[in-house]
N, C-alpha and C positions, 0 to 999 in steps of 0.2 A: 328594793335592795338598799341596804344601808351603805352609804359611801364611806363614812368614817368608821374605821376599824379601831374600836377602843383599845384592843390589845396592842395593836401596832403603835397607836398614839402614846399609850402608856409606856411602851418600851422605848420609843424615841425620846420622850420627855424625861424618862428616868436616866437614860444615857446622857442626855444633855445636862441634867442636874448633877450627875456624877462628874462631869467635866467642869461645870461651873464652880463647884466647891473648891477643888484644888487651885484652879486659876484665880479665884477670888482670894483665897488664902495667901497665895504667892504675891498677889498684887498688894495686899495689906502689908505683908512683910517688906516688900520693896518700898512701898510708900512710907513705912515707918523708918526705914534705914537710909533713905535718900533725903537730902535737904530740900530739893524742889522736884518732886516726882512728876508733877504735871508738865514740866518743861524738860524732862529727861528723855533719853532714847527709849526708856522702858514703857512709857505711856502708850505709844502706838503699838508696841508689841502685845501688850495685854488687851488693847482694844481689838486688834485683829484676832487674837486668840478667842475672845468672847464672841466675835462675829462668826468664827469658824465653828463654834459650838452649835449655833443655829443651823448651819449647813449640815453638820454631822447628825444632829437630832432629826432633821428632815430626811436625810439619807437613810438612817437606820429605820425610821418609820416607813419610808417608801419601799424599802427592801421587803418588809413583812407584808405590806399591802399593795401588791403590784397592780390591782384593779384601779386604784385611785391614789397614785403616789404623790401627786401635787397637794391635794387637799389634806391627806394624812401627814405629809411632811410639814405643811404650814401649821396645822393644829399641834403637832408634836413640838415644833420649835417655840411656838407661843406658850405651850404648856411648860416647857423647860424654863422659860423666862418667868412665868407666873410662879412656878415652884421655887425659883431662886429668890424671889422677893422676900419671903420670911427669913431666909438665910442672910440676906443683905440687911434686914432689920436687926437681926441678932448681931451682926458685925458692928453695926452702928451703935447698938446698945452697949457692947462690950468695950469698944474703944473709948479711951478717955480723951475725947476731943470736944470742942465747942461747936462742931458742925451741926446745924439744925437738920431735922428730918424733912420738913416741908418748907422751912423758912430760913432766913439768914442770907449771908452773902453767897455761900456755896452749899445749898441744901442737898441732901442725899437724893431726894425724889422731887422732880418737877413734872408738871403735866406734859410739857413738850418733850422732855427726856424720856418719860415712860411711853408716850405715844410713838416717838422715834424708835425705841427699842421694839415695840410691838410691830411696827411696819417692817423694820429690818428682820425681825424674827420670821414674819410671814413671808417676806420675799426670799430670804436665804433658805428657809425651810422648804419653800416650793422648789428652789433650785436644787436642794439636796434630794427632794423627792423625784425631781426630773432626772437627776443623775442615777438614782436608784432604778427608776423606770426604764432606763436605757440598758440595764443589764439583760442579757439574753436568757438567763436561767433564774427564775424566782428562788428566793431563799428556801422555801418549803416544798419545792418541786421534787418529785421522786427522781432519783438518778437513773440514767439509762444504762 
């Protein structure tokens, strides 16, 4: 028996990506329009929103795969993050900033930051899968 349902993972990761894109775009707009975005009240709002994406991606995957909601939720949330990386690269390339991709004072990607996001994606994806697994009726169950 295959524990990971590719369709469920693809669905959760796609939903996660569809949420990452507008949140990232809004964050870029806010960062551009604020003098000090990192110390504004908006920085934690966007951080929490991005963490919620992992939870939602895991939940949506877990709904479709009730036999293994934790593992499918984890993989879907990690998949959403991995799918978001090329978009983040595109945002970096389009913006006219001197921020380095892997080096400089504030690089876009660092090994600890990517590792932290992967751990958070796995943890929150599992929580989302757990929440979906607590549903009484699976999404694809026939109605009585």
